[in-house]
N, C-alpha and C positions, 0 to 999 in steps of 0.2 A: 498578715497573711495574704491579703489581697495583692500586695506588691510581689510577694514571693511566688504566687501562682503566675503572675504576669511574667516574671523573669524565667520561670521554668518554660512557660509557653514560648517565649521569645527564644530561648536556648534551644528548644526542640526544633524550631524552624530554622535557626542558624545553623544547625548541624545537618540539616536535611539535604544539602548539596543543590537545592534548587537554586537557579540564577536569580540575582536580584537586580533591580533597577539601580544604576549607579548614582542617581540623584536622590530618589526617595528611599532607597533600601528596601522597597516592597518587593516581595517575592513575585516573580512573573508567572503567570498561569501558563503551563505548558499546552501545546496543541494536543488533542486526543485522537487516537486512531484505534477503532475497534476491528478486530480480526474475527470474522465469522467463518469457521470452517464448515464446508458442506460435507454431507455423509460420505464416508470412505475415504477421506482425506487423511494422509499419514500425519499422525499427531506429533511425531518427533520432527518432521519437517515443519510443521506450524511453529513449534517452539524455536526452531533454529531460524525461521524467518523473522519471528518476533525479536530475537536477539540481534540479528543483522540490521533491522530497522533501528533498534534502540541505539545501536553504535553510530548510525548515520544521521538519524533525524532527532530533532529536539522535540520529542513528543511522548506522551504516555501511551503505551501500546497496551491494550486490553484484549484478553482473549475471551470470546464469547462462547456459549454452548453450541455445539454442533447441531446443524439443522439439515434436513433432508432437501435434496435439489428439488425445487418445485416442478412438478410433472408438467405444468402448463407451458414450461420453457423448453420441453423436449421437441426436437424437430426429427421426426421419425425417418424420413427419406434419407437423411445423412447420418443418423444416429448421433446427432449433436444437440447441445443446449444452447439456445439463443441467448447470447451474453446481454442484449438490451433488456430482455425480460428479467434476467437475473439482477441487473442493476435496479429495476423497479422494485423487485422483491427486497433487495438489500436496504433500499431506502426506506421502505416501509418497516423493515425490522428495526432500523436505527431509529426512526421517527425524530431525528434531531438529537438524540441522546448523546452522541459523540460528534466530534468535528468531522470525522471521516470515517467510513466503514469499508473494509476491504474484505471481499469474500474469496475463498480459496477452494478450488475443486480439482479433482484428478480427471474430471470428464472433459471430453473434447467441446469447445464452445465456438460459436460463430457469430457473425453480424452480417448486415447487408453493406457491401462495399461496391459502389458504382453500379456496374451491370451484374455483379454477383450477389444473388439473393441469400447465399448461405456460405460466406467466406470464412474458412476456418482461421482462427486467431488464437494468440497466446493470452491476450487480456484486453480489457476494455474499461474506460472510465469516463465519467461525465467531465467536461472541460468547459468552465469550472463546475464543480458540483460536490456532492456529498458521498457518492458511492463509486467503487471500482471493483472489478473482479479480475482474477488471474487463474490460469489453468496450468497444471503440471503435466498435462498430456503431451505437449510438444517439446518443452524444455528438457524432459527426461531422456530424450532420444540422443543417442551418440555421446553420452557423457563419459568422461574419463574416470571419475570417481564421485563419491558422495559430496565432497567438498565443491567440486566443479558444479554439481546439480543445484546445490543450495545457493551458491554464488549467482547462478542464473536466476533462481527464483526471487532472491533479494533484489536483484537489479530489475527484474520484471515488475516487482511490487513497487519499486521506486518510480519506475516510468509511469505506471498507472496512476500512482498517488500523485506524481508530478502533474498529470492533467487535472486532477481534482483541485489543485492549487493554482489553476489557470495556465499552466504551461502547455503550449501547443507543441506539435512535433518540431524538432529542431533540424536544421539542415547541416549543423556542424558535426563533423566526424572526428572523435568517437563519442559524442555526447549520448548519454543513455536515453535522451528524449528523441532520438533520431527514430523515424518510422521504419518498422521492420520491413515493409513492403513485400510481405510473403516470404522473407528470409529468416534464418535463425541468426539474429544479430547480437545475441546476449553476450557473446565472447569478445565483442569489439571494444568494450570499454567499461569501466566500473564507476565512472563519476559523471556528473553533469558538466557541460562546458562552462567557461567563465561567466557568460551572460545568464545561462539558467541557474548556476550556482548563486550568483550574486542576487538574483530575484528572490530565491528561497531563503537566503540568509538575511535579506532585508525584512522578510516576512516573518522572521523568527522560527523557521522550519527547519533549515539544514544546520547541522553542527558545523562550527568553524573548523 
C-alpha cells in the first residue's frame, strides 16, 4: 500500500506539466507573482493581464483580494497618487509571501523625477525589489480596441516586473524595458531585446 501511494503521488506530479530538472528529475519551483487590484479596477482587465503574464512568464500568478488605495498616498494638488507610497504599501501587504507583488489601479499615479516633484507615470517598480505598480489611467487613452488596451497593460506589467528582477531601463529599441521618457511607448514593441530576454531566461523567469 505504501508503494502504491508513492506511485500515485509520483504520477500526479508527473502529469502536472511543471518543468523538471533534466538531471535530478525534481520539479522546479516556479516564481510567484501576486496581483493586488486596488479598488475600482476593472476585474475583467485584471484576469486578462493575469492570462497575458502566464503566457509570457514562467511564474505562478495569484490574484489577491481588492484593497482600497491608501489615502496617505494621495497628492491633492494634482489629484494623483504617489507611486512610491503605493510600493511601500504593496510591500507591506505582501510581507514576503510571494516573490513579487504587482499592484494595479485605474487612478493616475506619479513619482519624483529630477526637478519634477509630481511627474505623472504609467508605472513604477523597485529595481531590484519585491513590488511594482501600474496604472491604466494613461494606457487607456487613444486605444483602437479592447485587445490593444490589454496588450498595452500586459507590456506595462512586464516592464515594471522586469525592474523588480533587476533589469534597468534599456537603450535598445523596441525593447519593452526602454524608458518611456514621458511618451506613450507601449505600442513600440511587445518583447524584451536579446540581452534582457537572455537575462530573464537564465533566471528562469521568461518562457522560451
